[in-house]
N, C-alpha and C positions, 0 to 999 in steps of 0.2 A: 534234379531227377525229373524226367518227363512225367506229365500228368497221365494217369491211366485213362484210356478212352472209355466213354460210358458203356459201350457195348462189351467191354471186357471186365466190367466191375463184378466182383464176386464177394458179396457182403457177409456171407456166413462165416462164423468164427469158431463155433463149438464143434467138437468131433461128432456128437450126436446129430446135429443139424446137417452137417456135411454128408455123413453116411446116409441119412434119410433122403437127402436130395439126390445123391448118386444112385441109390436104389430106386427112387421114383423114376428118374429118366431112363434107367436101364430096364424098367418094367418089372421090378422086384419089390415094389412097395407094399404089396399085400402078402400076408403070411401064407406060406405054402408048406406042405409036408416035405421033409427032406428026402435025400436019395436021388434017384434018377427019374422020379415021376413028377418033377416040377412042372407046373403050368405057369407060363410067364404072362403077366398082363401086358397088353400092348397099349401104351398111353398114346392117345391120338394127338396130344399136344407135344409129343416128343419126336425128334428126328432119329432116335436110337431104336434099335431092334436087335433082339438076340438072334445071332446067326450061327448055325452049326457048320463049321468048316474045319476039317482036319483034326483040330483039337478044340472042341467047343462044348457047350455054347460059350461065346465070348461076352464079356460084360458090356462093351461099348462098340457100336458101329454106326456108320453114317451112310445114308442113302445118297449115292452119287450117280444114280442113273440119269441119263440125258433125256429130258422130255422134249426139247425143241432145239434145233440147230439151224442157223442161217449162215451158209457159206457163200452167199452172193458177193459179188465184187464190192458193191456199195457198203454192205455191212462190214466186211473185213477191212475195208478202207477206214471206216469209222472206228473200228476197234484199234487199228494201227495208230490213228491220230490221237486216240485217247491215251496211248502210251508215250506221247510226246514226239512222235515221228513228224517230220516236215515233208509235205507233199511237194514234188517239183512243180513249179509254176508254168512250165512250158505246156501248152495245150496238146502238143504232139505226144507228150508222155501219157496223158490220160487216154488218148485214142489207142496208142500202141499197147499200153498196159491192159486195157479192156480186151483188146484183140487176143493178146497172148494168154490172158487169164482163161479164155474160153477153151484153150488147148490143154489146160491143167486137168488131170484126172482127179475129180472131186473125191472119189472113194479113197484114193491113195493119200490125198491131202488130209482127209479126216483121220485115216489110220495113223499117219505120221504125227499129226498134231496130238491125237489121243495118246500115242506112245510117249511123246515128249512130256505130257501132263503126268502120266503114270510114273515116269522116271523122276519127276519132281517130288513125288510122294514116296515111291518105293524104288529102292536100288537092289536089283537081284544079285549083283556081283559082290556079295559080302560073305560068301562061304557058308560054313555050317551054322553061323549065328542067326541066319535068317535075313529078313528084309528090313532095311533101316530107313527111317524118314530122312528127308533132306534137311539141310541147315535151317531153312525157313520154318520147318515144322518141328524142329528138334528143341526149340526153346519156348519159354513163355514170352509174352510181348516185351517184357522188361529185359530179356536176355538170359534168364536163368535156364540152364540146361536141364532137360528132363529125359533125354535119350529115348524117345518113343520108337516103336517098331510097328509097322503096319503090314497087313496082307489084304488082298482083295478076295471077297467071297460072294456067294450066291450063284445062282444058275447062270447069270449073265455077267458075273464079276461086278455087280452093281453096288456092292457094299464095301466101304472102306472100314476095315476092322483094326482096332487098336489091340495089337497082340502082346506088346510089352510096354512098360512104363517105369522109368527109374529102376530098371532091372527087375521089376515084378512082372511075372507072367499074368496076363489079364483074362484068363479063361475063368469059368465059373468056379471050378474046384480050387484053383489057386487063390482066388479072392475070398473064398469062404474061409472063415477063421478056423484055426485048429484049437481054439479055446472052448469049443463045445457050442451049446445052444442056450437060449434063455427063454423064460416064460414071458409072454407079452399078451396084453389085452387086445384082441382083434375082434371088432364087431360084437362086443359084449361077451366074448369067450376068451378064456385063457388058453393060449396055444404055445407050443414049443416052436420057436423060429430060429433059423440059422443066424449066426453072427457073420458080418462081413467087415473086412479091413481091420479087424481087431489086432492083427499081428503087424500092421503097418505103423510106422512112426507118424506122428501128427504132421511132421514136416513133409513127408511124401504124400500123405493124404491130402493136405492142403494144396500141394502142387497139382495133384490129379484133379481136384475140384476146379482150380483155376484153369487148367488146361482144357477140361471138358467145356467150360464156359467159353473159352477162347475159340475152340474148334467149332462149337455151335454158331458163334457169332460170325466167324469167317465163312462158313458154308451157307449161312443165311444171306450174307452180303454179296457173295459171288457164287453164282450157280456153276455146276460143272460144265454146262453148255457154254456159258460165257468164257470160261477158262479155255475151253477148246477153241472157240472162235478167236480168242486173243492169240493163242499159240499158232493157229492156222494163218492169221494175219501176218504174224512175224515171219512165218515160212514164205508166204507169198511175196511180201514187199521187201524183206531183208535178204531173201535168197533167190526165189524163182524169177522175180522181175527186177532184181537189183541192177541188172546190166543196162536197162533201157535208158536211163538218164545219161549214163556214161556213153552209150552208143550215139545218142543224139548229139552230145557235145563233140564227140570224135567226128561224126559225119559233118557237122557244121565247120569244124576246123579243116577237114579235108576239102570241103567245098570252097572255103575261103582261100585255101592254098592254090586250088586249081584256077581260081579267078584272080590270082595275084597278077598285077600289071607288069 
């Protein structure tokens, strides 16, 4: 069995510790009065934020807004080479590729690359069940299936929201337990606080904890902007400019044939 990467390690093992951790990163680690008047704490050290979209608020969401994007030829070439692509050695390719790159509509390139990235995360063509995460996001790092479903939310669709997980709906009301409330000491006062995830099996709860840790690590390691740059690089060099090397070879062959003695 492969060793778990350090950035995916999830050391907590007790239900109480895991629930406390999940409530902390979702901004619910301070006791609030129940009902619709919840005021959610925003943890500055967390990438999560409560987002009200269609059926919310949701328990977990990630900020995927793009802060910076470099769609220059040299940067996209660098991204493409990072994916193991081999650049043609002929200097004529570089000259012609740069010339034709200037004719590419960068707004269309951005929109197409962004759509490709969104389709990697969200598939709209799944009927009434909603939107489903792709295969790469549908498992834990070890291959365990968790069947997540995502939607995009916020005014600019800049939040990736976990809408379902292991067939559990992930909005506030669904994750709040039907087992009632409990008394808890908070800041020196006894208060009634809501229970969360008490209806969940420990197996599903532990999967959720590991998945949240995994998503946090993945989004920290690769920014949305870099993902779009990589997708744009693939479009440019695998599609838009893919013909250049072939044309150079064909022209050389035709020239050689014309000069044949």
